BASEPA-512073 format. One record per residue (C-alpha): x, y, z; residue in three letters. Coordinates in pm, whole numbers, always signed. Example, Ala and Ser with C-alpha at 12.3 -4.5 7.8 and 13.67 -1.06 7.14 Angstrom:
! BASEPA-512073
+1230,-450,+780,ala
+1367,-106,+714,ser
! end
This chain:
! BASEPA-512073
+1650,-1045,+1061,met
+1507,-1303,+824,leu
+1665,-1278,+479,arg
+1539,-1359,+135,gly
+1709,-1302,-199,ala
+1608,-934,-215,lys
+1440,-845,+114,val
+1483,-873,+484,gly
+1205,-901,+741,leu
+1298,-732,+1065,arg
+1136,-603,+1382,ala
+914,-296,+1355,arg
+1097,+19,+1469,phe
+915,+324,+1605,asp
+1050,+532,+1318,glu
+889,+290,+1069,asp
+537,+372,+1185,ile
+489,+719,+1032,pro
+643,+604,+704,val
+423,+292,+688,leu
+116,+500,+771,arg
+195,+751,+495,thr
+293,+497,+228,glu
+30,+228,+297,leu
-260,+347,+509,tyr
-317,+715,+423,asp
-393,+608,+64,asp
-771,+553,+82,val
-793,+314,-216,val
-490,+103,-122,asn
-599,+79,+240,ser
-956,-9,+142,ser
-828,-289,-79,arg
-602,-437,+189,ser
-806,-401,+508,glu
-1108,-602,+619,ala
-1294,-286,+720,gly
-1354,+63,+586,pro
-1075,+319,+567,trp
-1065,+574,+844,lys
-815,+852,+907,pro
-575,+815,+1197,met
-448,+1114,+1391,thr
-67,+1131,+1393,pro
+63,+982,+1716,gly
-234,+746,+1752,thr
-135,+392,+1851,arg
-260,+248,+1524,asp
-314,-126,+1590,pro
-223,-208,+1228,arg
+126,-71,+1284,leu
+214,-80,+1653,val
+343,-422,+1754,val
+199,-576,+2071,asp
+472,-811,+2193,glu
+219,-998,+2411,lys
-1,-1080,+2110,gln
+55,-1448,+2028,glu
-174,-1469,+1725,arg
+20,-1236,+1496,ser
+379,-1147,+1414,val
+452,-821,+1231,ser
+765,-737,+1035,phe
+899,-434,+855,ser
+1020,-519,+505,val
+1354,-373,+398,val
+1563,-401,+84,glu
+1873,-604,+160,leu
+2080,-370,-53,glu
+2078,-48,+148,gly
+1829,-143,+420,gly
+1555,+90,+290,thr
+1209,+35,+438,leu
+974,-78,+158,ile
+671,-225,+334,gly
+511,-440,+598,ser
+450,-813,+632,ala
+288,-1040,+885,met
+166,-1381,+986,leu
-176,-1337,+1145,trp
-446,-1561,+1282,gly
-175,-1796,+1408,ile
-344,-2108,+1541,asp
-91,-2314,+1737,thr
-338,-2600,+1794,his
-418,-2657,+1425,asn
-74,-2525,+1326,arg
-184,-2277,+1060,asn
-169,-1904,+990,ala
-246,-1640,+729,his
+2,-1429,+533,ile
-36,-1057,+473,gly
+190,-797,+317,leu
+191,-447,+180,gly
+463,-287,-30,leu
+511,+83,-91,phe
+402,+192,-441,pro
+765,+258,-544,ala
+862,-99,-444,ala
+595,-277,-648,arg
+671,-469,-965,gly
+1030,-552,-866,lys
+986,-909,-738,gly
+989,-807,-372,tyr
+643,-951,-306,gly
+745,-1298,-420,thr
+1051,-1280,-197,asp
+847,-1158,+102,val
+608,-1453,+63,val
+906,-1691,+44,ala
+1056,-1551,+364,val
+719,-1566,+543,leu
+689,-1932,+435,cys
+1032,-2001,+581,his
+931,-1830,+904,tyr
+596,-2011,+924,gly
+712,-2360,+832,phe
+1071,-2370,+960,thr
+1080,-2129,+1252,val
+723,-2171,+1381,arg
+664,-2534,+1277,gly
+328,-2461,+1113,leu
+163,-2710,+880,arg
-47,-2477,+663,arg
-26,-2117,+542,leu
-313,-1936,+377,gln
-356,-1619,+172,ile
-678,-1436,+95,glu
-655,-1164,-169,thr
-885,-975,-403,leu
-939,-1162,-727,ala
-798,-870,-929,asp
-473,-853,-726,asn
-260,-1013,-996,ala
+68,-931,-819,ala
-29,-1111,-498,met
-173,-1408,-687,leu
+151,-1435,-887,arg
+368,-1404,-573,ser
+167,-1674,-395,ala
+165,-1917,-688,glu
+539,-1872,-751,arg
+588,-1991,-393,asn
+373,-2302,-442,gly
+38,-2177,-311,phe
-264,-2343,-471,val
-593,-2168,-545,arg
-846,-2343,-326,glu
-1152,-2136,-394,gly
-1320,-1808,-469,val
-1525,-1626,-211,leu
-1780,-1457,-433,arg
-1865,-1094,-360,ser
-1708,-1123,-14,ser
-1524,-791,+5,ala
-1686,-446,+6,trp
-1428,-215,-153,val
-1487,+145,-249,met
-1855,+104,-334,gly
-1862,-244,-484,glu
-1844,-608,-382,phe
-1538,-794,-509,leu
-1444,-1160,-515,asp
-1158,-1289,-301,glu
-932,-1581,-389,val
-831,-1827,-118,leu
-487,-1987,-159,leu
-320,-2246,+61,gly
+18,-2411,+100,leu
+101,-2714,+313,leu
+444,-2763,+469,ala
+482,-3095,+286,gln
+431,-2919,-50,asp
+660,-2624,+23,trp
+990,-2607,-160,glu
+1226,-2379,+30,pro
+1458,-2152,-164,ala
+1816,-2279,-192,pro
+2044,-2163,+90,ala
+2210,-1829,+22,arg
! end
């Protein structure tokens, strides 16, 4: 398990999948805001590609997010679009509603940076988020990400086009958290 100050990122367990589906993906608004496509219902037992880990897939790494104190599952995190030639990847995460506003997102981003830069040897990490996602913007910027641009009206969400903010962080600019 990868450890931060408050959270751990561990392998996805089969028993995580129904909880993640209920907490993150059955919520039409939340799912619409976090996915690149429209929300659609998934039949229980379906091998939902957003949740089921394909160990042979080299371009993404999925984690379950747990509180260090108690080990409670609180969300999902991933590096996706991993490009080993150009040595870059994208960060994504989703926290359960009850886990939001407690600093977990900032810690998840920090642990994903450690994984991307230290474990994987990447040079650049990138985050794309809706312009009104203040929590994600704050988590990214607290970890050294820089706003690099705005993609105007690039996301269709629940009947309207929204802007997305593009943030980037280079390995040379990353300041790892002190050892715990």
